[in-house]
SEZAMAR-260613 format. One record per residue (C-alpha): residue in one letter; x, y, z. Coordinates in pm, 1 decimal. Example, Ala and Ser with C-alpha at 12.3 -4.5 7.8 and 13.67 -1.06 7.14 Angstrom:
# SEZAMAR-260613
residuo: A	x: 1230.0	y: -450.0	z: 780.0
residuo: S	x: 1367.0	y: -106.0	z: 714.0
# end
This chain:
# SEZAMAR-260613
residuo: X	x: -25.0	y: -9.3	z: 17.1
residuo: X	x: 98.7	y: 388.2	z: -61.8
residuo: X	x: 72.4	y: 633.1	z: 198.2
residuo: X	x: -277.9	y: 731.3	z: 82.2
residuo: X	x: -390.1	y: 415.4	z: 101.7
residuo: X	x: -244.1	y: 254.8	z: 405.0
residuo: X	x: -403.1	y: 609.2	z: 566.6
residuo: X	x: -797.5	y: 574.2	z: 378.3
residuo: X	x: -823.3	y: 240.5	z: 522.4
residuo: X	x: -1068.2	y: 149.7	z: 730.8
residuo: X	x: -851.9	y: -16.6	z: 934.1
residuo: X	x: -643.3	y: 231.4	z: 1033.9
residuo: X	x: -850.5	y: 509.7	z: 1077.7
residuo: X	x: -1004.3	y: 299.7	z: 1305.4
residuo: X	x: -695.4	y: 192.4	z: 1483.8
residuo: X	x: -607.8	y: 585.3	z: 1487.0
residuo: X	x: -924.3	y: 643.3	z: 1662.0
residuo: X	x: -926.2	y: 375.0	z: 1883.4
residuo: X	x: -571.7	y: 459.5	z: 2022.4
residuo: X	x: -650.1	y: 831.0	z: 2067.3
residuo: X	x: -819.2	y: 778.8	z: 2402.1
residuo: X	x: -473.6	y: 587.6	z: 2578.3
residuo: X	x: -306.8	y: 908.3	z: 2453.5
residuo: X	x: -428.0	y: 1119.0	z: 2730.1
residuo: X	x: -741.4	y: 911.9	z: 2973.5
residuo: X	x: -633.8	y: 822.1	z: 3296.7
residuo: X	x: -600.7	y: 440.9	z: 3374.8
residuo: X	x: -610.6	y: 320.5	z: 2962.7
residuo: X	x: -407.0	y: 95.7	z: 3096.8
residuo: X	x: -182.5	y: -8.0	z: 3383.8
residuo: X	x: 234.4	y: -48.8	z: 3335.6
residuo: X	x: 421.6	y: -152.3	z: 3631.6
residuo: X	x: 815.1	y: -233.2	z: 3510.5
residuo: X	x: 1123.4	y: -204.6	z: 3721.6
residuo: X	x: 1438.9	y: -119.5	z: 3544.4
residuo: X	x: 1761.4	y: -278.5	z: 3593.6
residuo: X	x: 1992.3	y: -46.6	z: 3491.7
residuo: X	x: 2035.6	y: 221.7	z: 3637.0
residuo: X	x: 1693.0	y: 90.1	z: 3921.7
residuo: X	x: 1410.9	y: 260.4	z: 3905.1
residuo: X	x: 1030.2	y: 181.0	z: 3916.1
residuo: X	x: 797.0	y: 299.3	z: 3661.6
residuo: X	x: 440.0	y: 335.6	z: 3694.6
residuo: X	x: 200.9	y: 475.8	z: 3427.5
residuo: X	x: -118.8	y: 497.9	z: 3280.7
residuo: X	x: -137.7	y: 609.3	z: 2972.2
residuo: X	x: 123.2	y: 697.6	z: 2652.2
residuo: X	x: 130.2	y: 1074.9	z: 2791.0
residuo: X	x: 216.7	y: 954.2	z: 3173.6
residuo: X	x: 511.9	y: 684.3	z: 2981.2
residuo: X	x: 632.4	y: 1046.1	z: 2802.8
residuo: X	x: 661.1	y: 1250.5	z: 3111.0
residuo: X	x: 820.9	y: 916.3	z: 3219.8
residuo: X	x: 1106.1	y: 859.3	z: 2956.0
residuo: X	x: 1441.1	y: 793.7	z: 3054.8
residuo: X	x: 1753.1	y: 694.2	z: 2850.3
residuo: X	x: 2027.0	y: 519.3	z: 3032.4
residuo: X	x: 2289.4	y: 756.0	z: 2789.4
residuo: X	x: 2225.9	y: 1138.3	z: 2833.6
residuo: X	x: 2116.4	y: 1332.0	z: 2532.3
residuo: X	x: 1824.3	y: 1357.6	z: 2264.0
residuo: X	x: 1798.4	y: 1220.1	z: 1920.4
residuo: X	x: 1722.3	y: 1595.1	z: 1861.0
residuo: X	x: 2065.2	y: 1735.5	z: 1976.7
residuo: X	x: 2228.9	y: 1557.7	z: 1699.4
residuo: X	x: 1991.0	y: 1691.7	z: 1426.7
residuo: X	x: 2074.7	y: 2008.4	z: 1335.6
residuo: X	x: 2401.6	y: 1908.1	z: 1326.7
residuo: X	x: 2375.3	y: 1641.9	z: 1100.6
residuo: X	x: 2201.2	y: 1798.9	z: 851.0
residuo: X	x: 2416.9	y: 2082.0	z: 873.2
residuo: X	x: 2717.4	y: 1849.7	z: 784.9
residuo: X	x: 2509.2	y: 1701.5	z: 518.9
residuo: X	x: 2413.5	y: 2069.7	z: 352.0
residuo: X	x: 2795.9	y: 2140.3	z: 405.9
residuo: X	x: 2912.8	y: 1823.7	z: 290.9
residuo: X	x: 3104.9	y: 1819.4	z: 565.2
residuo: X	x: 3208.7	y: 1387.1	z: 577.5
residuo: X	x: 3436.0	y: 1459.1	z: 847.7
residuo: X	x: 3158.6	y: 1637.1	z: 1063.1
residuo: X	x: 2883.8	y: 1392.9	z: 893.6
residuo: X	x: 3092.2	y: 1037.1	z: 965.5
residuo: X	x: 3137.9	y: 1206.1	z: 1341.9
residuo: X	x: 2778.9	y: 1307.1	z: 1487.8
residuo: X	x: 2653.1	y: 950.5	z: 1256.4
residuo: X	x: 2941.1	y: 740.3	z: 1501.8
residuo: X	x: 2784.6	y: 987.0	z: 1807.9
residuo: X	x: 2394.8	y: 909.2	z: 1728.7
residuo: X	x: 2513.5	y: 545.9	z: 1696.2
residuo: X	x: 2677.5	y: 543.0	z: 2068.8
residuo: X	x: 2416.1	y: 720.1	z: 2249.2
residuo: X	x: 2212.7	y: 454.9	z: 2089.4
residuo: X	x: 2421.4	y: 211.3	z: 2265.5
residuo: X	x: 2407.4	y: 38.6	z: 1911.0
residuo: X	x: 2777.7	y: 79.9	z: 1742.6
residuo: X	x: 2882.9	y: -265.8	z: 1722.5
residuo: X	x: 2870.0	y: -351.9	z: 1327.3
residuo: X	x: 2704.0	y: -14.1	z: 1284.5
residuo: X	x: 3037.3	y: 206.5	z: 1286.5
residuo: X	x: 3231.6	y: -67.4	z: 1012.1
residuo: X	x: 2872.7	y: -14.0	z: 820.6
residuo: X	x: 2939.1	y: 358.8	z: 859.1
residuo: X	x: 3311.6	y: 369.4	z: 779.5
residuo: X	x: 3221.9	y: 188.6	z: 471.4
residuo: X	x: 2992.2	y: 421.6	z: 309.0
residuo: X	x: 3287.4	y: 715.3	z: 357.0
residuo: X	x: 3404.3	y: 903.1	z: 136.3
residuo: X	x: 3035.2	y: 959.5	z: 79.7
residuo: X	x: 2879.0	y: 918.6	z: 364.1
residuo: X	x: 2639.4	y: 1288.2	z: 319.5
residuo: X	x: 2609.6	y: 1185.2	z: -50.5
residuo: X	x: 2461.8	y: 844.6	z: 102.4
residuo: X	x: 2223.5	y: 1015.4	z: 324.9
residuo: X	x: 2092.8	y: 1254.6	z: 63.5
residuo: X	x: 1982.6	y: 929.3	z: -182.5
residuo: X	x: 1772.7	y: 802.0	z: 138.0
residuo: X	x: 1636.2	y: 1119.8	z: 189.0
residuo: X	x: 1533.5	y: 1138.8	z: -138.8
residuo: X	x: 1461.8	y: 781.9	z: -144.0
residuo: X	x: 1215.4	y: 753.6	z: 150.5
residuo: X	x: 997.5	y: 1095.9	z: 54.9
residuo: X	x: 933.0	y: 913.8	z: -293.1
residuo: X	x: 538.6	y: 787.8	z: -330.7
residuo: X	x: 563.8	y: 446.3	z: -305.2
residuo: X	x: 417.8	y: 115.4	z: -107.2
residuo: X	x: 568.5	y: 33.9	z: 183.9
residuo: X	x: 720.6	y: -289.6	z: 74.7
residuo: X	x: 875.7	y: -77.1	z: -203.7
residuo: X	x: 1141.7	y: 167.5	z: -86.5
residuo: X	x: 1407.5	y: -89.7	z: 7.5
residuo: X	x: 1701.0	y: -200.5	z: -238.6
residuo: X	x: 1969.2	y: -364.9	z: -164.5
residuo: X	x: 2187.0	y: -40.2	z: -110.9
residuo: X	x: 2011.0	y: 54.2	z: 131.1
residuo: X	x: 2128.7	y: -3.8	z: 529.8
residuo: X	x: 1853.2	y: -69.0	z: 783.6
residuo: X	x: 1920.3	y: -154.4	z: 1135.3
residuo: X	x: 1793.9	y: 0.0	z: 1475.5
residuo: X	x: 2133.1	y: 177.5	z: 1424.6
residuo: X	x: 2063.3	y: 317.7	z: 1149.2
residuo: X	x: 1689.1	y: 387.8	z: 1171.8
residuo: X	x: 1872.9	y: 635.1	z: 1458.7
residuo: X	x: 2030.2	y: 807.2	z: 1199.5
residuo: X	x: 1799.4	y: 829.4	z: 912.7
residuo: X	x: 1549.7	y: 982.0	z: 1232.8
residuo: X	x: 1811.7	y: 1254.6	z: 1273.2
residuo: X	x: 1851.7	y: 1352.7	z: 935.6
residuo: X	x: 1445.5	y: 1303.0	z: 788.9
residuo: X	x: 1220.7	y: 1493.3	z: 916.1
residuo: X	x: 872.9	y: 1274.1	z: 1035.3
residuo: X	x: 1087.1	y: 964.2	z: 1079.3
residuo: X	x: 1052.0	y: 765.3	z: 1365.9
residuo: X	x: 1317.9	y: 516.0	z: 1557.6
residuo: X	x: 1158.4	y: 146.5	z: 1516.3
residuo: X	x: 1388.6	y: -47.1	z: 1694.9
residuo: X	x: 1283.3	y: -349.3	z: 1920.3
residuo: X	x: 1122.4	y: -146.0	z: 2181.9
residuo: X	x: 925.6	y: 40.2	z: 1976.4
residuo: X	x: 830.2	y: -215.9	z: 1772.4
residuo: X	x: 739.9	y: -412.9	z: 2003.5
residuo: X	x: 513.4	y: -139.9	z: 2174.9
residuo: X	x: 302.7	y: -106.6	z: 1861.7
residuo: X	x: 261.9	y: -405.2	z: 1812.7
residuo: X	x: 112.2	y: -443.2	z: 2142.8
residuo: X	x: -190.8	y: -213.0	z: 2091.8
residuo: X	x: -212.3	y: -350.3	z: 1734.8
residuo: X	x: -305.5	y: -663.9	z: 1938.7
residuo: X	x: -483.4	y: -503.1	z: 2242.8
residuo: X	x: -710.0	y: -370.1	z: 1877.6
residuo: X	x: -762.3	y: -634.1	z: 1740.3
residuo: X	x: -889.6	y: -812.9	z: 2078.6
residuo: X	x: -1205.2	y: -526.5	z: 2134.9
residuo: X	x: -1249.2	y: -561.7	z: 1769.7
residuo: X	x: -1316.7	y: -971.0	z: 1793.9
residuo: X	x: -1112.1	y: -960.8	z: 1517.7
residuo: X	x: -1019.8	y: -1329.9	z: 1385.8
residuo: X	x: -666.6	y: -1210.8	z: 1297.3
residuo: X	x: -416.3	y: -935.3	z: 1310.2
residuo: X	x: -519.7	y: -690.5	z: 954.5
residuo: X	x: -194.1	y: -613.4	z: 753.3
residuo: X	x: -199.9	y: -301.4	z: 793.3
residuo: X	x: -146.6	y: -353.3	z: 1179.7
residuo: X	x: 101.5	y: -611.8	z: 1129.7
residuo: X	x: 354.9	y: -464.7	z: 1273.8
residuo: X	x: 718.7	y: -680.5	z: 1305.6
residuo: X	x: 865.3	y: -683.7	z: 1636.3
residuo: X	x: 1263.5	y: -808.3	z: 1726.7
residuo: X	x: 1463.1	y: -978.3	z: 2094.3
residuo: X	x: 1589.4	y: -703.0	z: 2245.7
residuo: X	x: 1946.5	y: -639.7	z: 2251.1
residuo: X	x: 2172.6	y: -922.1	z: 2447.8
residuo: X	x: 1793.4	y: -1108.6	z: 2495.6
residuo: X	x: 1810.5	y: -1479.4	z: 2504.8
residuo: X	x: 1553.2	y: -1682.4	z: 2400.7
residuo: X	x: 1641.2	y: -2000.8	z: 2342.8
residuo: X	x: 1482.3	y: -2073.0	z: 2681.6
residuo: X	x: 1151.3	y: -1867.6	z: 2688.9
residuo: X	x: 968.2	y: -1607.5	z: 2507.6
residuo: X	x: 1101.3	y: -1276.9	z: 2422.0
residuo: X	x: 977.1	y: -986.9	z: 2665.6
residuo: X	x: 945.5	y: -771.8	z: 2380.0
residuo: X	x: 735.6	y: -1029.7	z: 2123.0
residuo: X	x: 366.5	y: -862.4	z: 2110.8
residuo: X	x: 190.1	y: -1217.6	z: 2013.8
residuo: X	x: -59.5	y: -1331.9	z: 2186.9
residuo: X	x: -393.6	y: -1481.2	z: 2265.7
residuo: X	x: -388.0	y: -1566.1	z: 1914.9
residuo: X	x: -240.0	y: -1295.0	z: 1745.9
residuo: X	x: 77.5	y: -1350.2	z: 1577.0
residuo: X	x: 289.2	y: -1081.7	z: 1521.6
residuo: X	x: 587.0	y: -1133.5	z: 1290.4
residuo: X	x: 1006.8	y: -1093.7	z: 1341.1
residuo: X	x: 1202.1	y: -907.1	z: 1096.0
residuo: X	x: 1520.9	y: -1054.2	z: 1272.9
residuo: X	x: 1843.9	y: -934.5	z: 983.9
residuo: X	x: 1567.4	y: -859.4	z: 698.5
residuo: X	x: 1630.5	y: -506.6	z: 612.9
residuo: X	x: 1338.2	y: -483.6	z: 384.9
residuo: X	x: 1095.8	y: -575.7	z: 621.2
residuo: X	x: 1206.0	y: -348.9	z: 868.2
residuo: X	x: 1201.0	y: -94.2	z: 672.0
residuo: X	x: 871.2	y: -150.8	z: 543.6
residuo: X	x: 777.6	y: -148.7	z: 918.5
residuo: X	x: 979.5	y: 161.8	z: 1014.5
residuo: X	x: 755.9	y: 313.8	z: 681.9
residuo: X	x: 397.2	y: 219.1	z: 793.3
residuo: X	x: 455.7	y: 331.3	z: 1133.4
residuo: X	x: 615.4	y: 709.4	z: 1015.5
residuo: X	x: 290.1	y: 757.8	z: 855.8
residuo: X	x: 34.2	y: 556.6	z: 1122.1
residuo: X	x: 153.3	y: 772.7	z: 1416.6
residuo: X	x: 242.0	y: 1143.8	z: 1231.1
residuo: X	x: -57.3	y: 1087.7	z: 1157.1
residuo: X	x: -202.2	y: 1076.8	z: 1484.0
residuo: X	x: 44.7	y: 1335.1	z: 1599.8
residuo: X	x: -73.5	y: 1545.2	z: 1382.2
residuo: X	x: -455.4	y: 1489.7	z: 1499.6
residuo: X	x: -491.7	y: 1447.3	z: 1848.8
residuo: X	x: -700.5	y: 1679.9	z: 2111.9
residuo: X	x: -463.9	y: 1492.2	z: 2372.3
residuo: X	x: -228.8	y: 1634.9	z: 2605.3
residuo: X	x: 61.3	y: 1528.7	z: 2353.0
residuo: X	x: -129.7	y: 1857.1	z: 2158.5
residuo: X	x: -32.9	y: 2102.4	z: 2349.8
residuo: X	x: 322.9	y: 1960.6	z: 2262.8
residuo: X	x: 503.8	y: 2172.4	z: 1966.9
residuo: X	x: 374.2	y: 2010.3	z: 1662.2
residuo: X	x: 790.7	y: 1926.4	z: 1493.0
residuo: X	x: 876.1	y: 1772.2	z: 1887.0
residuo: X	x: 499.6	y: 1573.8	z: 1914.4
residuo: X	x: 601.3	y: 1276.5	z: 1699.4
residuo: X	x: 894.6	y: 1246.1	z: 1896.2
residuo: X	x: 739.4	y: 1242.4	z: 2230.9
residuo: X	x: 518.9	y: 942.2	z: 2073.3
residuo: X	x: 785.7	y: 738.9	z: 2027.9
residuo: X	x: 931.4	y: 805.2	z: 2372.3
residuo: X	x: 653.9	y: 711.0	z: 2486.4
residuo: X	x: 626.0	y: 366.0	z: 2284.8
residuo: X	x: 1012.2	y: 376.1	z: 2375.5
residuo: X	x: 929.5	y: 310.6	z: 2758.2
residuo: X	x: 645.3	y: 59.6	z: 2671.8
residuo: X	x: 864.4	y: -165.6	z: 2508.2
residuo: X	x: 1072.6	y: -243.7	z: 2712.5
residuo: X	x: 880.0	y: -538.0	z: 2832.2
residuo: X	x: 529.9	y: -529.8	z: 2657.7
residuo: X	x: 408.7	y: -791.2	z: 2873.5
residuo: X	x: 453.5	y: -565.9	z: 3184.1
residuo: X	x: 142.0	y: -337.1	z: 3053.3
residuo: X	x: -181.2	y: -466.1	z: 3160.3
residuo: X	x: -555.4	y: -322.2	z: 2968.6
residuo: X	x: -789.6	y: -403.5	z: 3273.5
# end
């Protein structure tokens, strides 16, 4: 599906209307989890309260890199562009493997990012954006998010959280299966060993099965694209407390809330 077709489908329109309730309505759900490092307990009852408690073990914000990265590309400053990309990877805790990919893209990293921006700005079906020249990992999703407007970070936590809400929507709508439009992929957390049990980031339950992207860059990018479309639309039309946030920062705020929920989706209860 292309963007317009996706966003006008009855399923997506219904999901956007449905999830609006969970943005700031008290006791929309119960989310309690204990973070190991730093040790801390979180309790929230809607997406806005999860956003307010956003916490990442590494200081700084992705937005702090955004203008610097855009300026380096605009100026064709390869040294600064590469340095800032490394800093983004370090901030995200995803340097391993991705740093080497960045090095291989030099000495035309600026040209590569311009190519990505132009490619992802085309009007294509979500499964048509990927070509083999595109690097797509949780680390590169962070770099693209810093460089391209309305491009969220689609990592294991965000993917798990969107899948969780899609599952609850299907449950409440008595849907026999997860509609293709809401079949968001998830992935195991960094260092998570699932050989003897389920992943804490797998939203599959009650007969609703969600795919895992594992190391499939095409599936990862397609899910990132669809999440961009859906959450960007939600951020622009919401009447919730998120609407009080500057529009340019609103999508990032919703992403942060999902990031908090996605640490362990089994911690979220819909009563």
